[in-house]
C-alpha positions as CSV (number, residue, x, y, z in Angstrom):
1,M,101.8,98.4,75.8
2,S,98.1,99.1,76.2
3,S,96.2,98.3,79.5
4,V,92.6,97.7,80.4
5,I,91.1,100.2,82.9
6,I,88.5,99.0,85.3
7,V,86.7,101.7,87.4
8,S,85.1,100.5,90.6
9,K,81.4,101.3,91.3
10,A,82.4,103.5,94.2
11,T,84.9,105.5,92.1
12,Q,82.3,105.8,89.3
13,K,79.8,107.2,91.8
14,Q,82.3,109.8,93.0
15,I,83.0,110.8,89.4
16,D,79.3,111.0,88.6
17,D,78.9,113.4,91.6
18,L,81.5,115.8,90.1
19,P,80.6,118.8,87.9
20,Q,80.4,117.9,84.2
21,E,83.5,119.8,83.2
22,I,85.6,117.9,85.9
23,Q,84.0,114.6,84.9
24,E,85.2,115.1,81.4
25,R,88.8,115.9,82.6
26,V,88.8,112.8,84.9
27,D,87.5,110.6,82.1
28,Q,90.2,111.8,79.7
29,K,92.9,111.2,82.4
30,I,91.5,107.7,83.0
31,Q,91.5,106.9,79.3
32,S,95.1,108.1,79.1
33,L,96.1,105.6,81.7
34,T,95.7,102.8,79.1
35,D,98.9,104.1,77.4
36,D,100.8,105.4,80.5
37,P,99.6,103.8,83.7
38,R,102.0,105.9,85.8
39,P,101.9,109.4,84.4
40,N,104.1,112.3,85.6
41,G,102.8,113.4,88.9
42,A,101.4,110.0,90.0
43,T,102.2,109.5,93.7
44,K,102.9,106.0,94.9
45,L,100.8,105.1,97.9
46,K,102.7,104.1,101.0
47,G,102.4,100.4,102.1
48,S,101.5,99.2,98.6
49,K,103.4,97.8,95.7
50,N,101.2,98.9,92.8
51,E,98.8,101.6,93.9
52,Y,99.1,105.3,92.9
53,R,97.2,108.5,93.5
54,I,96.6,110.7,90.4
55,R,95.4,114.3,90.5
56,V,93.2,116.1,88.0
57,G,92.9,119.7,89.2
58,D,91.6,119.5,92.8
59,T,90.3,116.0,92.3
60,E,92.3,113.0,93.3
61,F,91.7,109.3,92.6
62,D,93.6,106.1,93.3
63,T,94.6,103.6,90.8
64,K,95.9,100.0,91.1
65,L,98.1,98.5,88.5
66,T,97.7,94.8,87.8
67,M,100.2,93.2,85.5
């Protein structure tokens, strides 16, 4: 099942501030979430039902699943 990914303005600003190479890796990872919203290595955030932290190299970002 394919999902829609929405990136908040704050998250997009953080991505835009990264070096170009890392931006591309983060963008690829975000796009891959449409097919697998909880990839291997995703860490469930404590105190939440559907929020996960995903790492791309040294960069981490949080995702929220809405179903």
